[in-house]
C-alpha positions as CSV (number, residue, x, y, z in Angstrom):
1,M,-35.1,37.4,16.9
2,Y,-32.5,35.3,15.2
3,S,-32.9,32.8,12.4
4,K,-33.7,29.1,13.1
5,I,-33.0,25.8,11.4
6,R,-36.1,23.9,10.3
7,I,-37.2,21.1,7.9
8,K,-39.5,22.1,5.1
9,E,-40.6,19.3,2.6
10,K,-37.4,17.3,3.4
11,Y,-35.2,20.4,2.8
12,V,-33.2,21.9,5.7
13,V,-34.1,25.6,5.6
14,I,-33.2,28.7,7.5
15,Y,-36.4,30.0,9.0
16,Y,-36.9,33.7,9.9
17,T,-40.0,35.8,10.2
18,S,-40.2,39.6,10.6
19,G,-42.0,42.5,9.0
20,G,-44.9,40.4,8.0
21,H,-42.8,38.1,5.9
22,T,-41.6,34.6,6.7
23,M,-38.4,33.4,5.1
24,R,-37.6,29.7,4.4
25,F,-34.2,29.7,2.7
26,K,-33.1,26.4,1.3
27,T,-29.6,25.5,2.5
28,G,-29.1,22.9,-0.3
29,V,-29.1,20.0,2.3
30,K,-31.9,17.5,1.9
31,I,-33.0,14.5,4.0
32,D,-34.5,11.3,2.7
33,S,-36.7,10.7,5.7
34,Q,-37.6,12.3,9.1
35,K,-35.4,9.7,10.8
36,E,-32.4,11.6,9.5
37,W,-33.3,14.6,11.6
38,N,-32.7,14.8,15.3
39,E,-35.6,16.9,16.7
40,K,-34.1,17.2,20.1
41,K,-30.7,18.6,18.9
42,N,-32.3,20.3,15.9
43,Q,-29.7,18.9,13.5
44,L,-29.0,15.9,11.2
45,T,-28.5,12.6,12.8
46,S,-24.8,11.6,12.9
47,K,-25.5,8.5,10.8
48,V,-26.3,10.6,7.7
49,S,-23.6,10.3,5.0
50,D,-21.2,13.3,5.0
51,F,-22.7,14.4,8.3
52,K,-19.9,16.9,9.2
53,E,-19.8,18.4,5.7
54,K,-23.6,18.9,5.5
55,M,-23.8,20.4,9.0
56,K,-21.0,22.8,8.0
57,I,-23.2,24.0,5.1
58,I,-26.3,24.3,7.3
59,N,-24.4,26.2,10.0
60,L,-22.7,28.4,7.3
61,W,-26.1,29.7,6.1
62,K,-27.3,30.1,9.7
63,T,-24.3,32.2,10.5
64,R,-24.7,34.3,7.4
65,S,-28.3,35.0,8.3
66,D,-27.6,35.9,11.9
67,K,-24.7,38.2,10.9
68,A,-27.1,40.1,8.5
69,I,-29.7,40.3,11.3
70,N,-27.0,41.6,13.7
71,A,-25.7,44.2,11.2
72,A,-29.2,45.6,10.8
73,L,-29.8,45.8,14.5
74,E,-26.5,47.7,15.0
75,E,-27.8,50.2,12.4
76,G,-31.0,50.6,14.4
77,Y,-33.6,48.5,12.5
78,K,-34.9,45.0,12.3
79,I,-34.4,43.4,9.0
80,S,-37.6,41.8,7.5
81,G,-37.9,38.3,6.3
82,K,-38.1,39.5,2.7
83,E,-35.0,41.6,3.0
84,L,-33.0,38.7,4.5
85,Q,-34.2,36.4,1.7
86,Q,-33.0,38.9,-0.9
87,Y,-29.6,39.3,0.9
88,L,-29.0,35.5,1.0
89,N,-30.2,35.0,-2.6
90,K,-27.8,37.7,-3.8
91,H,-25.0,36.1,-1.8
92,K,-25.8,32.7,-3.3
93,D,-26.2,34.0,-6.9
94,G,-23.1,36.0,-6.7
95,L,-21.1,32.9,-5.9
96,I,-22.8,30.8,-8.5
97,L,-22.2,33.5,-11.2
98,S,-18.5,33.7,-10.3
99,K,-17.5,31.4,-13.2
100,T,-14.0,32.8,-13.4
101,T,-13.2,31.6,-9.9
102,K,-9.9,29.6,-9.9
103,V,-10.2,25.9,-9.2
104,S,-7.0,26.0,-7.2
105,T,-8.4,28.6,-4.8
106,L,-11.5,26.5,-3.9
107,F,-9.7,23.2,-4.0
108,A,-7.3,24.5,-1.4
109,R,-10.3,25.1,1.0
110,F,-11.7,21.6,0.1
111,H,-8.3,20.0,0.8
112,K,-7.9,21.8,4.1
113,E,-11.3,20.5,5.3
114,K,-10.6,17.0,4.1
115,K,-7.2,17.1,5.9
116,E,-8.9,18.1,9.2
117,E,-11.5,15.4,8.7
118,L,-9.1,12.6,7.8
119,V,-5.7,13.2,9.2
120,D,-6.9,14.6,12.6
121,N,-9.2,11.7,13.1
122,P,-7.6,9.0,15.3
123,N,-9.8,6.3,13.6
124,R,-8.6,7.2,10.1
125,S,-5.3,6.5,8.4
126,S,-3.1,9.5,7.5
127,A,-2.9,7.8,4.0
128,S,-6.6,8.9,3.5
129,I,-5.6,12.4,2.4
130,K,-3.1,11.1,-0.2
131,D,-5.4,11.0,-3.2
132,Y,-6.6,14.6,-2.4
133,T,-3.0,15.8,-2.2
134,S,-2.1,14.0,-5.4
135,L,-4.9,15.8,-7.3
136,M,-3.9,19.2,-5.9
137,R,-0.3,18.6,-7.1
138,T,-1.6,17.3,-10.5
139,L,-3.7,20.4,-11.0
140,T,-0.7,22.6,-10.2
141,D,1.3,20.8,-12.9
142,Y,-1.6,21.1,-15.3
143,E,-1.9,24.9,-14.8
144,N,1.8,25.3,-15.2
145,E,1.8,23.4,-18.5
146,I,-1.1,25.3,-20.0
147,N,0.3,28.6,-18.5
148,K,-3.0,29.8,-17.2
149,D,-5.3,29.4,-14.2
150,L,-8.0,26.7,-14.5
151,T,-11.4,28.1,-13.8
152,I,-14.6,26.5,-12.5
153,S,-16.5,26.9,-15.7
154,E,-13.9,25.2,-17.9
155,I,-14.5,21.7,-16.5
156,D,-16.9,20.2,-19.0
157,K,-17.0,17.0,-21.1
158,A,-14.5,18.3,-23.6
159,W,-12.1,19.3,-20.9
160,C,-12.5,15.9,-19.1
161,K,-11.4,14.1,-22.3
162,K,-8.4,16.4,-22.7
163,F,-7.4,16.0,-19.0
164,E,-7.7,12.2,-19.2
165,K,-5.3,12.1,-22.1
166,W,-2.9,14.6,-20.3
167,L,-2.8,12.4,-17.2
168,A,-1.6,9.5,-19.3
169,M,1.3,11.5,-20.7
170,P,4.7,12.0,-19.1
171,R,5.3,15.3,-17.2
172,K,8.0,17.8,-18.0
173,D,11.2,18.2,-15.9
174,G,10.6,20.0,-12.7
175,A,6.9,19.0,-12.4
176,L,5.5,17.9,-9.1
177,T,4.1,14.7,-10.6
178,K,5.5,12.1,-13.0
179,G,2.4,11.5,-15.2
180,K,2.1,8.4,-17.4
181,L,-0.8,7.3,-15.1
182,Q,-2.6,4.0,-15.7
183,S,-6.4,3.9,-16.1
184,R,-7.0,2.9,-12.5
185,T,-5.0,5.8,-11.1
186,I,-6.6,8.2,-13.6
187,K,-10.0,7.1,-12.3
188,K,-8.8,8.0,-8.8
189,R,-7.9,11.5,-9.8
190,F,-11.3,12.0,-11.4
191,D,-13.1,10.5,-8.4
192,V,-11.5,13.1,-6.2
193,L,-12.3,15.9,-8.7
194,K,-16.0,14.7,-8.7
195,S,-16.0,14.7,-4.9
196,F,-14.7,18.3,-5.0
197,Y,-17.4,19.4,-7.4
198,R,-20.1,17.7,-5.2
199,W,-18.7,19.7,-2.3
200,L,-19.1,22.9,-4.3
201,E,-22.6,21.9,-5.3
202,A,-23.6,21.1,-1.7
203,Q,-22.5,24.6,-0.7
204,E,-24.5,26.0,-3.6
205,L,-21.4,27.5,-5.2
206,I,-22.2,25.9,-8.5
207,K,-25.3,24.4,-10.0
208,N,-24.9,21.9,-12.8
209,I,-22.0,19.4,-12.4
210,S,-23.4,16.5,-14.5
211,A,-20.8,16.9,-17.3
212,L,-18.2,15.9,-14.8
213,T,-20.0,13.5,-12.6
214,N,-21.3,11.6,-15.6
215,Y,-17.9,11.3,-17.2
216,K,-16.6,7.7,-17.0
217,I,-13.1,6.3,-17.1
218,N,-12.8,2.9,-18.6
219,V,-10.6,0.9,-16.3
220,A,-8.9,-2.3,-17.5
221,N,-9.5,-5.3,-15.3
222,S,-6.6,-5.5,-13.0
223,I,-4.5,-8.7,-12.8
224,I,-4.4,-10.2,-9.3
225,D,-1.3,-12.2,-8.4
226,T,-0.9,-14.0,-5.1
227,L,1.4,-16.5,-3.5
228,S,0.3,-20.1,-2.9
229,I,0.6,-21.6,0.5
230,D,3.8,-23.4,-0.5
231,E,5.3,-20.1,-1.9
232,V,4.5,-18.3,1.4
233,R,6.3,-21.1,3.3
234,K,9.3,-20.9,1.0
235,L,9.5,-17.1,1.4
236,S,9.2,-17.4,5.1
237,N,12.3,-19.6,5.2
238,F,14.3,-17.3,2.8
239,T,17.0,-15.1,4.4
240,P,17.5,-11.8,2.6
241,S,20.8,-10.0,2.3
242,S,20.1,-7.3,4.8
243,E,18.2,-6.8,8.1
244,R,16.0,-4.1,6.5
245,L,14.9,-6.5,3.8
246,N,14.4,-9.3,6.4
247,R,12.1,-7.1,8.4
248,V,10.0,-6.4,5.3
249,K,9.9,-10.1,4.4
250,D,8.6,-10.8,7.9
251,L,5.9,-8.2,7.6
252,F,4.8,-9.5,4.3
253,V,4.7,-13.1,5.5
254,F,2.7,-11.8,8.5
255,A,0.2,-10.2,6.1
256,C,-0.1,-13.4,4.1
257,H,-0.9,-15.3,7.3
258,T,-3.4,-12.8,8.7
259,G,-4.9,-10.9,5.8
260,L,-4.5,-7.6,7.7
261,R,-4.3,-4.2,5.9
262,W,-1.2,-2.2,6.3
263,E,-2.7,0.2,8.9
264,D,-4.0,-2.7,11.0
265,I,-0.6,-4.4,11.0
266,R,1.1,-1.1,11.9
267,R,-1.3,-0.5,14.8
268,A,-1.6,-4.0,16.2
269,R,-0.3,-4.5,19.7
270,K,-0.1,-7.2,22.4
271,V,-3.4,-5.9,23.9
272,H,-5.2,-7.2,20.7
273,V,-4.0,-10.8,21.2
274,K,-6.6,-13.0,22.8
275,V,-5.9,-16.5,24.1
276,Q,-8.9,-18.7,23.5
277,E,-9.7,-22.4,23.7
278,G,-8.1,-23.9,20.7
279,G,-5.7,-21.1,19.8
280,V,-4.8,-17.4,19.8
281,T,-6.6,-14.7,17.9
282,L,-5.8,-11.1,17.0
283,S,-9.0,-9.1,17.6
284,K,-9.3,-5.4,16.9
285,V,-11.4,-2.7,15.2
286,T,-10.2,-2.1,11.6
287,H,-8.7,1.1,10.6
288,K,-10.1,1.7,7.2
289,S,-8.8,4.7,5.2
290,R,-12.0,5.5,3.3
291,N,-15.0,4.5,5.3
292,T,-16.1,6.2,8.4
293,T,-17.3,3.0,10.1
294,Q,-14.8,0.7,11.5
295,E,-15.6,-3.0,11.6
296,R,-14.2,-5.4,14.1
297,L,-12.1,-8.3,12.8
298,S,-11.0,-11.4,14.7
299,V,-8.3,-13.5,12.9
300,P,-6.7,-16.7,14.3
301,L,-3.0,-16.4,14.5
302,S,-0.9,-19.2,12.9
303,E,2.3,-20.2,14.7
304,T,4.3,-18.4,12.0
305,A,2.3,-15.2,12.5
306,L,2.5,-15.4,16.3
307,E,6.3,-16.0,16.1
308,I,6.8,-12.9,13.9
309,F,4.6,-10.8,16.2
310,K,6.6,-12.0,19.3
311,K,10.0,-11.5,17.5
312,Y,9.3,-7.7,17.2
313,K,7.8,-7.5,20.7
314,Y,4.2,-7.1,19.5
315,N,5.0,-3.9,17.5
316,L,5.2,-4.2,13.7
317,D,5.3,-0.4,13.1
318,L,8.8,-0.8,11.7
319,I,8.8,1.1,8.4
320,S,6.7,3.4,6.2
321,H,4.2,1.9,3.8
322,Q,6.0,3.4,0.8
323,K,9.3,1.9,1.8
324,A,7.7,-1.4,2.6
325,N,6.3,-1.7,-1.0
326,K,9.7,-0.7,-2.4
327,Y,11.7,-3.1,-0.3
328,L,9.2,-6.0,-0.9
329,K,10.1,-5.9,-4.6
330,E,13.8,-6.1,-3.7
331,V,13.1,-9.1,-1.4
332,L,11.2,-11.0,-4.1
333,K,13.7,-10.1,-6.8
334,E,16.5,-11.3,-4.6
335,T,14.9,-14.8,-4.2
336,G,15.2,-15.4,-7.9
337,W,11.8,-17.2,-7.9
338,Y,9.6,-14.5,-9.4
339,D,11.2,-13.6,-12.7
340,D,8.4,-14.9,-15.0
341,E,6.7,-12.2,-17.0
342,M,3.1,-10.9,-16.3
343,E,0.5,-9.9,-18.8
344,K,1.0,-6.4,-17.7
345,K,3.3,-3.7,-19.0
346,N,5.2,-1.1,-17.0
347,K,5.5,2.6,-17.8
348,D,8.3,1.9,-20.2
349,G,6.1,-0.5,-22.2
350,N,7.9,-3.7,-21.2
351,Y,6.2,-6.7,-19.7
352,M,6.6,-6.7,-15.9
353,K,8.4,-9.3,-14.0
354,R,6.3,-10.9,-11.3
355,W,8.4,-9.4,-8.5
356,E,7.8,-5.9,-10.0
357,Y,4.0,-6.4,-9.8
358,F,3.7,-7.3,-6.1
359,S,2.7,-4.7,-3.5
360,F,2.2,-5.2,0.2
361,H,-1.6,-5.4,-0.2
362,D,-1.1,-8.6,-2.1
363,G,-0.5,-10.2,1.3
364,R,-4.2,-9.7,2.1
365,R,-5.1,-11.1,-1.3
366,T,-2.9,-14.1,-0.8
367,F,-4.5,-14.8,2.6
368,I,-8.0,-14.6,1.2
369,T,-7.3,-16.6,-1.9
370,N,-5.6,-19.4,0.0
371,L,-8.5,-19.7,2.4
372,V,-11.1,-19.7,-0.4
373,N,-9.1,-22.4,-2.3
374,S,-8.9,-24.4,1.0
375,A,-12.7,-24.4,1.2
376,V,-12.9,-22.2,4.3
377,P,-16.5,-20.9,4.6
378,V,-16.8,-17.4,3.2
379,N,-18.6,-16.1,6.3
380,E,-15.7,-17.3,8.4
381,I,-13.2,-15.5,6.1
382,M,-15.3,-12.3,6.4
383,K,-15.0,-12.5,10.2
384,Y,-11.2,-12.6,9.8
385,T,-11.0,-9.8,7.3
386,G,-13.7,-7.5,8.6
387,H,-15.5,-7.4,5.2
388,K,-19.3,-6.8,5.3
389,K,-20.0,-7.7,1.7
390,I,-19.2,-10.9,-0.2
391,S,-18.9,-8.8,-3.4
392,T,-16.0,-6.8,-1.8
393,L,-14.3,-10.0,-0.6
394,Q,-14.5,-11.5,-4.2
395,Q,-12.3,-8.6,-5.5
396,Y,-9.4,-10.0,-3.5
397,I,-9.5,-13.5,-5.0
398,D,-6.9,-14.6,-7.5
399,K,-8.8,-16.2,-10.2
400,T,-5.7,-17.2,-12.2
401,R,-5.0,-20.2,-9.9
402,P,-5.0,-23.6,-11.7
403,T,-8.5,-25.2,-11.8
404,S,-9.1,-27.8,-9.1
405,F,-11.1,-30.9,-9.9
406,N,-11.3,-32.2,-6.4
407,H,-14.4,-30.2,-5.4
408,I,-16.5,-31.4,-8.4
409,K,-15.8,-35.1,-7.6
410,I,-18.5,-35.0,-4.8
411,L,-21.1,-34.9,-7.6
412,D,-20.0,-38.4,-9.0
């Protein structure tokens, strides 16, 4: 009596037959192969990308169908397949034709779903939602400046160019955001906006999103700066002026010795320490903020790293990520060793001092670069860092280090 979910020519459809007419309504979700469909559970396999999002769309159309069937039964008749098809088509077309729908209204729904997916997931970092929240605040500032609501139909190639320029400009007093974004951050805002429009397309709320998805942001190659092994040792022996700065120094040195991401450092505990023949390792599942699959890493702990871990009783959840980045700059400035200028300008147009440029994630880059330059096998480093692809690992390597001639001597 009720509708069913079926596969028709690789499309997930809502199947219903009555009144001599069979309806196969396309939900907008498509599979690449039969392996992506679980026949027993009659749903997508959990390994399909955006599994939860796609199942929500499928179940949404299934629920709409069954509500229409129920409503007809309550009125004393059985809706035909043709009538149900027309009902769903009208519903779909009505949403598609609603070009004046406010972006902010639908983005609020999108943000809520992402928050439930990312923040409420114990395997994901709460930082995962940050980029989505940043765009929501940015769009609010944009609407306030242009003094009108932004609608779905306005976002075309011309708007993208205008919005890109606007993001690079400073915001007015009282705005939620500061503006003056660098190209890399502008790209992040557009990436989230594209993700939002793909979400709309998947729910068949809009049709053609190519003007946005094909729009490219030219990102300047970022400068990677890392500490040499000697610089890490020197920093380790430095005593900052306050205990709060000393804690951050210890955390950064720990990152330089282990290559762990912030979330992995924050969540590491004594249970993850494994005593093995030849040394001690820290072994745990990584907590990635963007990917749904967590890889296991196993990194040997140096005496310095183990000493720091013990010092804080195997709990390095000492401070927020934002404050750690802020205080790290204070520590490096206080040493007086990092005052040379970088080939990078700050928002005021001045060349940045080296201490200004560092962030906590540079501890991971330092660790990887120092191991690569020490001729540690790449597959071994990937075991330490949890990387699956060499290409991803290469993005962490500081290529500005002085050229070494020692390796080439083996050819003579």
